[in-house]
C-alpha positions as CSV (number, residue, x, y, z in Angstrom):
1,X,-19.6,47.3,126.1
2,X,-19.4,43.6,127.1
3,X,-17.3,42.1,129.7
4,X,-15.4,40.3,126.8
5,X,-14.1,43.5,125.1
6,X,-13.2,44.8,128.2
7,X,-10.7,42.1,128.9
8,X,-9.3,42.5,125.1
9,X,-9.0,46.0,125.5
10,X,-7.3,45.8,128.5
11,X,-4.8,43.1,127.6
12,X,-3.8,45.2,124.5
13,X,-3.4,48.5,126.5
14,X,-0.9,46.6,128.7
15,X,1.1,45.1,125.8
16,X,1.0,48.3,124.4
17,X,2.6,49.8,127.5
18,X,5.0,47.0,127.8
19,X,6.3,47.2,124.4
20,X,7.0,51.4,124.5
21,X,8.6,50.9,127.7
22,X,11.2,48.8,126.2
23,X,14.5,50.9,125.0
24,X,17.0,49.8,122.5
25,X,20.3,49.2,124.2
26,X,22.5,52.3,123.1
27,X,25.5,51.6,120.6
28,X,28.7,52.8,121.1
29,X,30.7,54.5,118.5
30,X,34.3,54.2,118.2
31,X,36.2,57.1,117.1
32,X,39.5,56.8,115.3
33,X,42.5,58.8,117.3
34,X,43.6,61.6,115.9
35,X,46.8,61.5,113.6
36,X,49.6,63.4,115.0
37,X,51.8,64.6,111.8
38,X,55.3,65.2,112.9
39,X,57.7,67.5,110.8
40,X,61.3,66.3,110.7
41,X,64.3,68.6,109.8
42,X,67.6,68.0,108.9
43,X,70.9,69.7,107.8
44,X,72.4,69.7,104.2
45,X,75.8,70.9,104.1
46,X,79.1,70.1,102.1
47,X,81.9,71.3,100.1
48,X,82.3,72.9,96.1
49,X,85.4,72.0,94.6
50,X,87.0,71.7,90.9
51,X,86.7,68.7,89.2
52,X,90.4,68.6,88.0
53,X,92.2,69.6,90.9
54,X,89.8,68.9,93.9
55,X,90.9,72.1,95.3
56,X,88.0,74.1,97.2
57,X,85.9,77.0,95.2
58,X,85.7,80.5,97.0
59,X,83.0,82.5,96.0
60,X,80.4,79.5,94.3
61,X,76.4,80.8,95.3
62,X,74.7,77.8,96.4
63,X,70.8,77.7,96.6
64,X,68.5,75.0,98.5
65,X,64.6,75.9,98.6
66,X,65.3,79.7,97.7
67,X,67.7,80.0,100.3
68,X,71.4,81.3,98.8
69,X,74.9,81.0,100.5
70,X,78.4,81.9,99.1
71,X,81.0,79.5,99.6
72,X,84.3,80.5,101.6
73,X,88.0,79.9,101.0
74,X,87.3,76.1,101.9
75,X,84.6,76.1,99.7
76,X,82.4,74.9,102.3
77,X,78.3,75.6,102.4
78,X,75.3,74.6,105.0
79,X,72.0,75.0,104.6
80,X,69.9,74.4,108.7
81,X,66.3,73.5,108.9
82,X,65.8,71.8,105.8
83,X,62.5,69.8,105.8
84,X,62.6,66.2,105.2
85,X,61.9,65.7,101.5
86,X,62.5,63.3,98.8
87,X,62.2,65.9,95.9
88,X,65.1,68.6,97.2
89,X,67.2,70.0,94.4
90,X,70.9,71.7,95.3
91,X,72.2,74.2,92.4
92,X,75.1,75.7,92.3
93,X,76.5,79.1,90.3
94,X,79.5,80.5,89.5
95,X,81.0,82.3,86.7
96,X,83.8,80.4,85.7
97,X,82.3,76.9,86.0
98,X,79.1,75.1,84.1
99,X,75.9,75.0,85.7
100,X,75.3,72.3,88.4
101,X,72.1,70.9,89.5
102,X,71.4,67.8,92.0
103,X,68.4,66.3,93.3
104,X,68.3,64.6,96.3
105,X,66.2,63.0,99.6
106,X,66.7,64.1,102.7
107,X,65.5,61.7,105.7
108,X,68.2,62.1,108.4
109,X,69.4,64.7,110.4
110,X,72.5,65.4,108.6
111,X,73.3,65.0,104.8
112,X,76.6,65.9,103.5
113,X,76.4,66.6,99.4
114,X,79.9,67.2,97.7
115,X,80.1,68.7,94.6
116,X,82.4,69.0,91.9
117,X,82.4,71.9,89.2
118,X,83.7,71.4,85.8
119,X,85.2,74.9,84.3
120,X,83.6,76.6,81.4
121,X,86.9,76.5,79.2
122,X,90.1,74.1,80.1
123,X,92.9,76.0,81.9
124,X,95.6,73.7,80.0
125,X,94.1,75.4,76.8
126,X,93.6,78.5,77.6
127,X,97.5,78.7,79.5
128,X,99.0,77.3,75.8
129,X,96.7,80.2,73.5
130,X,98.0,82.8,76.4
131,X,101.9,81.8,75.6
132,X,101.0,82.0,71.6
133,X,99.5,85.2,72.2
134,X,102.4,86.5,74.5
135,X,105.1,85.1,71.9
136,X,103.4,86.9,68.9
137,X,103.4,90.4,70.6
138,X,107.0,90.1,71.7
139,X,108.1,88.8,68.6
140,X,106.2,91.7,66.5
141,X,108.4,94.5,67.8
142,X,105.6,96.6,67.3
143,X,105.6,99.4,69.6
144,X,101.9,99.8,69.1
145,X,101.9,96.3,70.9
146,X,103.1,97.2,74.0
147,X,100.0,98.2,75.7
148,X,98.6,94.5,75.0
149,X,101.7,93.1,76.3
150,X,100.5,95.3,79.5
151,X,97.3,93.9,79.5
152,X,98.6,90.2,80.0
153,X,100.0,91.4,83.5
154,X,98.1,92.1,86.8
155,X,98.3,95.1,88.4
156,X,99.6,93.3,91.1
157,X,102.3,91.6,89.2
158,X,105.9,91.5,90.9
159,X,108.7,89.3,89.5
160,X,110.9,87.3,92.4
161,X,113.9,88.6,94.5
162,X,115.8,85.6,93.8
163,X,119.7,86.1,92.0
164,X,118.2,84.4,88.6
165,X,115.3,86.5,88.4
166,X,117.0,89.8,89.6
167,X,119.7,89.2,86.9
168,X,116.8,88.7,84.2
169,X,115.1,92.2,85.5
170,X,118.7,93.7,85.3
171,X,119.0,92.3,81.7
172,X,115.7,93.7,80.5
173,X,114.6,90.2,79.6
174,X,111.7,90.7,82.4
175,X,109.9,93.8,84.1
176,X,110.4,94.0,87.7
177,X,106.6,94.8,88.3
178,X,103.7,96.1,86.6
179,X,104.4,100.0,86.2
180,X,107.9,98.5,84.5
181,X,105.9,96.5,81.8
182,X,105.9,99.6,79.6
183,X,109.6,100.8,80.3
184,X,111.0,97.1,80.1
185,X,108.9,96.2,76.5
186,X,110.1,99.7,75.4
187,X,113.7,98.7,75.9
188,X,113.6,95.8,74.7
189,X,111.7,96.7,71.5
190,X,114.2,99.5,70.7
191,X,117.4,97.6,71.3
192,X,116.7,94.5,69.4
193,X,115.8,94.0,65.5
194,X,115.1,90.6,65.8
195,X,113.1,88.3,68.7
196,X,112.0,84.8,69.0
197,X,110.3,83.8,72.2
198,X,109.7,80.0,72.2
199,X,107.9,78.7,75.4
200,X,108.4,75.0,75.6
201,X,107.8,71.9,77.8
202,X,104.7,73.4,79.7
203,X,103.8,72.0,83.0
204,X,100.2,73.5,84.5
205,X,99.1,72.9,88.2
206,X,95.5,74.3,88.3
207,X,94.3,75.2,91.7
208,X,90.8,76.1,90.3
209,X,89.2,77.9,87.3
210,X,90.9,81.1,88.7
211,X,94.2,80.2,89.8
212,X,96.9,77.9,88.7
213,X,100.7,78.2,88.3
214,X,102.9,77.1,84.9
215,X,106.8,75.8,84.9
216,X,108.2,75.7,81.6
217,X,111.3,76.4,79.7
218,X,112.3,79.7,77.8
219,X,114.2,80.0,74.5
220,X,115.0,83.2,73.4
221,X,117.2,83.9,70.4
222,X,117.7,87.8,69.6
223,X,119.7,90.1,67.1
224,X,120.5,93.2,68.9
225,X,121.5,96.6,67.4
226,X,122.7,97.5,63.4
227,X,125.3,94.8,64.1
228,X,122.5,92.5,64.8
229,X,124.7,90.5,67.5
230,X,123.1,87.4,68.2
231,X,122.0,86.8,72.1
232,X,120.6,83.4,73.0
233,X,118.8,83.1,76.5
234,X,117.8,79.7,77.8
235,X,115.6,79.7,81.0
236,X,113.6,77.7,83.3
237,X,110.4,79.4,84.6
238,X,107.4,79.5,86.6
239,X,104.4,81.7,86.0
240,X,101.6,81.9,88.4
241,X,98.3,83.3,87.3
242,X,95.0,84.5,88.2
243,X,92.0,85.1,86.4
244,X,90.7,88.6,86.2
245,X,87.3,89.1,84.7
246,X,87.4,86.7,81.8
247,X,90.9,87.0,81.3
248,X,94.2,85.2,82.8
249,X,97.1,87.5,84.1
250,X,100.6,86.9,85.1
251,X,100.9,88.0,88.9
252,X,104.7,86.5,89.5
253,X,107.4,85.5,87.3
254,X,110.7,83.5,88.3
255,X,113.7,82.3,86.9
256,X,114.8,79.3,88.2
257,X,117.9,78.8,85.8
258,X,119.2,81.2,83.5
259,X,121.8,81.0,80.7
260,X,123.1,83.9,78.3
261,X,124.9,83.1,75.3
262,X,126.5,86.4,73.8
């Protein structure tokens, strides 16, 4: 090998050595910080009331996220530990009211949801139907209807103990208690040959779909015995009602005023 070739070979070796010895600068890769997921929870509470009276409803079943609670005498309910979400639905069920569903979003520690339920039937209509039926049964003077008359009274029924009411009880116009309904109606039907019961000027105070009070004027025109002696009675009355099952029952009867004309 000639001297010139040796010089060229040496030069190439040194160039290769230097080239291989150079290292690229390291590339730093920035990693994204880990995202922290925060789950927040809140409380959903409220009161279930009657849409007409505004009174609380006892015994309504309130459901949220598969959890159910039953309202107490104050109509209140509460759910704790409910996750924040914009697609919650609160449902309320009660046998005497229309079904209720309310969508809502929870994005705060405490949310109050007020619920007003609508009765399945208008109590004002029901009570007028009740007194129409009551009149028909009384005016029939049919002994076979006495059991039907008793079915209009609650087993807890009792008449008031004020002087006017006690006079009405003594006169056989109204029963003293549930056990007295059949004896009182039997005596009434045996003594009179004609009866007319007129319930008028009806005013209704509805507590909710299961409880109400009614004040009214009662006119009774009757003919007694074979002589058909005319009797006229005018009274200002108050009835208290409670729904038992699907039916309204009389639980209390009071006479404020009583005017009897023989």
